[in-house]
N, C-alpha and C positions, 0 to 999 in steps of 0.2 A: 505493500499502499505504502502510494508519496503520503511523506510524514506532514505533508504540507492539505492534504485531503482529507477529511474524516471520511469514513463511508459509512455514516449516518448525519443525515441536515436535520436540525428542526426547524416545526413551520416557521418559525420567524426568521430564522436567516433565509431559510428560502423564499419569502416574499421580499428581501430587499438584494435578489440578484434582476438582473435583467433577464426580461424575459427573452429577449432575444439573444441570448448567448447561452441558452439552455438550452436542452430538449426531454420533456416531459415525459414520463411514462404514465399510462394507466395500468398495472398488470391485473387488475380484477378479479377472477375467478372462481364457478360457480355456476350455480346454474342463475340464467338473464344477464349474466356479468356483461357482455356485449349491450345490452338493453340498459343496461342500471347505466354503461358508460355515456350512453347513448343521448342518455332521458337525464346525467348531470356529472361531472367530473371537472376536476382542474383546469381552468380556460387555458387553453393549449396543448393539453396533454393529448397522447396520441394513445393510443389503443392496442394494446400487443395481449395475444389469447395463450396461454395455458397449455393448452392440449394444439394446436394448428405452431403457434409459434416455437412457441422453449423444448417440445418433446416431439419426436418422431413414433406412434403409439400404437404398438404389436396386439393386432387380436389373439394372442398367445404374453400375455404381463409372465410368464414365465423367463419369458426371453426379456432382461434388459427391465425388466416389470412394469411396473404401472406407466410413468414417464420419463422410456427413458432419454438421451440429451441425440437431436436435430446430429445429422451432421454438418461438418464445415460449412458445405457450399449451402443449403438449408439457412442456415443459423444465416450466414453475408446475407442470403438474399432478403433476412429478414431485416436485417439490422437497416440497410435499404430501403425499404418500400419504409419504412420507420423516419426516415435522416440521417440515421447515424452513420460518424464518420468518426476515422482514428482519433477525431482531434476534437471530439463533441463535450461538451459535460452534460453527461446524462445525469435524473433528477427521474427516481423510478420508485413510486408508490402501492398499497391497496390497502383493502378494508381489515386487512387481520392485523393491522397492526406492525403489516412485514415479514408477518409472520408465513408468509404464501407462496403466490408468484414471486411477488418483490423482490426476496430474497432469494432465490432461483436466480431472476435476472438479474442480479446482481452481482451473483456467483458466477454466469455464464459471461460477461463480460467481463470479467477479473480474468477466469481463464482465458480466455485468448488477448489481454495482454492490453486489456483497457481499464485504467486504471480511475479518468475520470467518471467514476458512476459512485451517488449516491440514493439512498433509501431515505425517506421522509420518516421521519421518528412518530411512532404513534399513530403512522398510516394517513387515509384520505382525510377521516370523520377531526382529526385534531388540525388540519392543516384549514379546513373547513372555522375550525371554533377558530382558526386563526387573524382569518380573516383574507384569507384565498382569496381569489376571485372565481365567481364559477363560469360556469359552460355550458351549452344541451348541446345535440347534433354529433356528428364526422369534423374535427380540424382536420385544413385542409395547410396543408404542406407539402415540398420540393422534396422529391425524393434524392437518392444519391447513387454513385457506382460502388458497385461491388465492395461488397466490407473486406478487407486482405485476411486471410484468418487459414495460419496455417496447423495449428495443432492447437487443443487443450493443457493450458501452460501449468494451471493445476494439479494438483498431487488426484487420483483417484484409484481406489479401490475396485475389484472386481470378483464375484463368483466364489472365484478359488484360491485366491487371497483371506478371502476370509472366512470359507474353511480353515486353512491353514490357520490365522487368527485368533480365531474361537478356544482357540486348543495353545496360546500361546499366551506365556505371563505378562511376557515384557510391550502384550499388543494392546492398548487399551479401543474397545469398540463402544462408540457412547450412542445406544440409543433415543433419541430426543421426544416420540410419542408419549402421553399421555402417562400415567403411571398403573391406570386400569389395567391401561390394553400389552402393554411388557407384561403386565403380570395375567397376560390372560383373562381375562374377568369378562372383555368386552373387545367385539370384533368387529365397527362397524362396517369397513372396504372389505380387506381383504379375506379369504376364507378361511384363515386356521389362524386360532388367538392364540397366545405367548410371546416369544420371545427366542435368538441368538445364543447357544449361551458361551459363555465368557462377558455376553454382555453388561452391561452396565444402566439404568436410565436416568437421564437426568432428562426431565422433558423440560425443548424448549419454551414452556412460559414463566419456567424459571428466570430466564433473562431478563425479563421487564416486571419493573415497578406496575400496583395495582393502576395506575392509570393509561399499562399500556406501553410506555416507553420506553425504551431500554435503560435498565441499571447504565448507571455509570462506566464506564471506562476504568477506573477506577477497581469496582466494587467486580466487575467478570470477570479483570484479571486476580485477585484475588479467588475468587470461584472456582475457574478452570486450573490454573495457576496450579492452586488444592488440588485438583482431582491430579492429573497427568503428570503433578512433579517433576522429574528428569526424564521424563518420559521424551524421544525426538518425538515431531509431530507427524514424519514419517511414517511413528506407530503405532497414531491417533485416527481414526477412523471412527467417521461419525454416517449415522442414516436414522433413517424416521421411518415412512410405510412407501413411498413413492422416489424418493431422489429428489423431495422440493421443499418438506418442511426441515428437511437437513438443514438448505443453505442454511437459512435463519439461525441456526448454532455459531455453522464457517463463518455467517457476518460476525455474532459476538465473538468470537477468537480473534475475528482483526481489529472487530472495537476498541477490542483491549487490545492489542498491543504485540499479542502472539502469534507465532508463525500460524497459515489454514491447514490445521489438519487435510483428509486424504478424506474426499467423500464416497460412499458408497450407492452408488446411482440408483439400482437396481431393490437394495433395500429389502423390508418386510418382503413388499410383494413376488417381487424373486423369488428370497430365497424359501421364502412359502407354498412356494411352490415347485419345488424341486428333490422330496424327496430327502433333507434336508434337516439333521437330528434341532429338536425347538425342545424349550423350555414352557411347556405350560400350564395350564391351572392343576393338572391333573398328576405333572412330572414331579410338580416340586416337594 
């Protein structure tokens, strides 16, 4: 991360920026997300779709999970359609305190080497509360030439690495789903409830204050430094259900001034569909 630019931006800071010098991205996801964007969004914001722009969804979630990364070419085309160039200062928000597609978009941009990317602290509602102007309809803007992408520069783990890591005491696997999902008491999305053997549970929600804003960098640093100790970042793997919410915790690491751990994109949605060992409520 550029030491001059925090990965988190407050709504108050956002309001002071010259609108012509930034690209604002609305990354709300879920049912009626595009319709909600058209109805009302931060003025100037351009919409990005989690399922179609930030993933290439397979008919079989056993292959890469529910939200596999898109190809370099596809993501380059997405950035071109959004009018984003390597020099763009990008601001992204969602309506889930940055814990969903906003964090995924942040990680993907950072993973191609783009450093001028910030997530709105607290998400859409905090920007509205701060008085950021709103608009409706679809914004018009210029597209750009294809964004040059050669590789994902941030580390990832695949299912084979998780096989090894789950039995390796020198590797830390962090599951950011809520406690009940981790403990196998409930599973609203995937087929089986439980968690990867050897994983520890640090829900992404613990990164936040009661008002939905991120804890301070100092508090996050203490929180995760206590967790990982002297473990190297390449031996820390973060996952969730489908590789989206995990990015919220990767963002927290970066905000805390810590190296960004590996992302297991396939996450529980892939692991639980591949006859891998699982800790369920019945096996505990």
